[in-house]
Structure formats: structure tokens, C-alpha cells
LUMLO-578921 format. One record per residue (C-alpha): residue number from 1; residue in three letters; chain; x, y, z. Coordinates in steps of 0.5 Angstrom, whole numbers. Example, Ala and Ser with C-alpha at 12.3 -4.5 7.8 and 13.67 -1.06 7.14 Angstrom:
2
+-----+------+------+-------+-------+-------+
| pos | code | unit |    px |    py |    pz |
+-----+------+------+-------+-------+-------+
|   1 |  ALA |    A |    25 |    -9 |    16 |
|   2 |  SER |    A |    27 |    -2 |    14 |
+-----+------+------+-------+-------+-------+
END
This chain:
84
+-----+------+------+-------+-------+-------+
| pos | code | unit |    px |    py |    pz |
+-----+------+------+-------+-------+-------+
|   1 |  MET |    A |   -40 |  -341 |  -126 |
|   2 |  GLN |    A |   -47 |  -346 |  -129 |
|   3 |  ASN |    A |   -47 |  -349 |  -122 |
|   4 |  GLU |    A |   -50 |  -343 |  -119 |
|   5 |  LYS |    A |   -56 |  -341 |  -119 |
|   6 |  THR |    A |   -59 |  -335 |  -122 |
|   7 |  GLY |    A |   -64 |  -331 |  -119 |
|   8 |  MET |    A |   -69 |  -327 |  -123 |
|   9 |  LEU |    A |   -69 |  -320 |  -120 |
|  10 |  GLN |    A |   -61 |  -322 |  -120 |
|  11 |  PHE |    A |   -61 |  -317 |  -127 |
|  12 |  PHE |    A |   -66 |  -312 |  -124 |
|  13 |  GLU |    A |   -65 |  -305 |  -120 |
|  14 |  LYS |    A |   -71 |  -304 |  -117 |
|  15 |  VAL |    A |   -78 |  -307 |  -120 |
|  16 |  LYS |    A |   -84 |  -302 |  -120 |
|  17 |  VAL |    A |   -91 |  -305 |  -120 |
|  18 |  CYS |    A |   -97 |  -298 |  -122 |
|  19 |  PHE |    A |  -104 |  -298 |  -122 |
|  20 |  GLU |    A |  -107 |  -293 |  -127 |
|  21 |  GLY |    A |  -114 |  -292 |  -127 |
|  22 |  THR |    A |  -115 |  -293 |  -119 |
|  23 |  ASP |    A |  -115 |  -289 |  -114 |
|  24 |  SER |    A |  -116 |  -296 |  -109 |
|  25 |  TYR |    A |  -107 |  -297 |  -110 |
|  26 |  GLN |    A |  -102 |  -294 |  -109 |
|  27 |  PRO |    A |   -96 |  -297 |  -114 |
|  28 |  VAL |    A |   -91 |  -301 |  -111 |
|  29 |  GLU |    A |   -83 |  -302 |  -110 |
|  30 |  TRP |    A |   -78 |  -306 |  -109 |
|  31 |  ILE |    A |   -71 |  -304 |  -110 |
|  32 |  LYS |    A |   -65 |  -308 |  -109 |
|  33 |  ASN |    A |   -61 |  -309 |  -102 |
|  34 |  LYS |    A |   -55 |  -308 |  -103 |
|  35 |  MET |    A |   -53 |  -313 |   -99 |
|  36 |  PRO |    A |   -50 |  -321 |  -102 |
|  37 |  PRO |    A |   -56 |  -325 |  -105 |
|  38 |  SER |    A |   -61 |  -327 |  -103 |
|  39 |  ASP |    A |   -65 |  -333 |  -105 |
|  40 |  TYR |    A |   -72 |  -328 |  -107 |
|  41 |  ASN |    A |   -74 |  -331 |  -114 |
|  42 |  GLY |    A |   -79 |  -327 |  -117 |
|  43 |  ILE |    A |   -84 |  -321 |  -113 |
|  44 |  GLU |    A |   -92 |  -323 |  -111 |
|  45 |  ILE |    A |   -96 |  -317 |  -111 |
|  46 |  LYS |    A |  -102 |  -319 |  -108 |
|  47 |  ARG |    A |  -109 |  -314 |  -107 |
|  48 |  PRO |    A |  -115 |  -316 |  -105 |
|  49 |  PHE |    A |  -122 |  -313 |  -110 |
|  50 |  THR |    A |  -128 |  -311 |  -108 |
|  51 |  ASN |    A |  -134 |  -311 |  -111 |
|  52 |  ALA |    A |  -132 |  -302 |  -112 |
|  53 |  ASP |    A |  -127 |  -304 |  -116 |
|  54 |  LYS |    A |  -131 |  -307 |  -123 |
|  55 |  GLY |    A |  -128 |  -301 |  -127 |
|  56 |  LYS |    A |  -123 |  -304 |  -131 |
|  57 |  PHE |    A |  -115 |  -300 |  -130 |
|  58 |  ILE |    A |  -109 |  -300 |  -131 |
|  59 |  VAL |    A |  -103 |  -305 |  -129 |
|  60 |  LYS |    A |   -96 |  -303 |  -131 |
|  61 |  ILE |    A |   -90 |  -306 |  -129 |
|  62 |  ILE |    A |   -84 |  -303 |  -130 |
|  63 |  LEU |    A |   -77 |  -306 |  -130 |
|  64 |  ASP |    A |   -69 |  -304 |  -129 |
|  65 |  LEU |    A |   -64 |  -307 |  -131 |
|  66 |  GLU |    A |   -58 |  -307 |  -127 |
|  67 |  CYS |    A |   -52 |  -304 |  -129 |
|  68 |  SER |    A |   -45 |  -306 |  -127 |
|  69 |  PRO |    A |   -43 |  -302 |  -126 |
|  70 |  ARG |    A |   -47 |  -298 |  -129 |
|  71 |  ARG |    A |   -48 |  -295 |  -136 |
|  72 |  PHE |    A |   -48 |  -285 |  -135 |
|  73 |  THR |    A |   -47 |  -282 |  -130 |
|  74 |  LEU |    A |   -48 |  -275 |  -129 |
|  75 |  SER |    A |   -43 |  -269 |  -130 |
|  76 |  PRO |    A |   -42 |  -267 |  -123 |
|  77 |  GLN |    A |   -43 |  -260 |  -126 |
|  78 |  LEU |    A |   -51 |  -263 |  -127 |
|  79 |  ALA |    A |   -51 |  -267 |  -121 |
|  80 |  SER |    A |   -50 |  -261 |  -118 |
|  81 |  ILE |    A |   -56 |  -257 |  -120 |
|  82 |  LEU |    A |   -60 |  -264 |  -117 |
|  83 |  GLY |    A |   -58 |  -264 |  -113 |
|  84 |  ILE |    A |   -55 |  -272 |  -112 |
+-----+------+------+-------+-------+-------+
END
């Protein structure tokens, strides 16, 4: 296992980037593919900035860790209520 390359994204189930304080940009979300691991080692998000984007805004990055097996599960009753 020492010779195996571990990519950054291997540790995350989902990565979401939100742009708070502006209506110009919609959130961007990456969800891990359940297929065999790929060679991707990062995520690049590019957004063009224009003169209309002079105001300040916050970029929020949400990292959901991959937990396998999942640490928590829903009871059948709660899953039924939530429709999961």
C-alpha cells in the first residue's frame, strides 16, 4: 500500500462551494462517483469576474468526509418520514 498514490478527493464524499453575498454565482457541487477510483487529485472552479462584481462576497467551501462504512444510519421509521 505504500506505493499507491492517494488523491485528495479520495477522502471526501462531496465538496460544495457556495458564493455568499452575491447573486452572480450559483453554488457548485462535486459528488464522488461510485465507480473505481480515478486519477483526479483536485477540483478547479473558475468564475469570470466583471466590473459588476466590485462588491465583496464570501466563498464557503464545504467538505463532506467519506466515512466507509457510514458511522451513522437512520432508523427505518425516520428514513420513512424523510422519504429516504
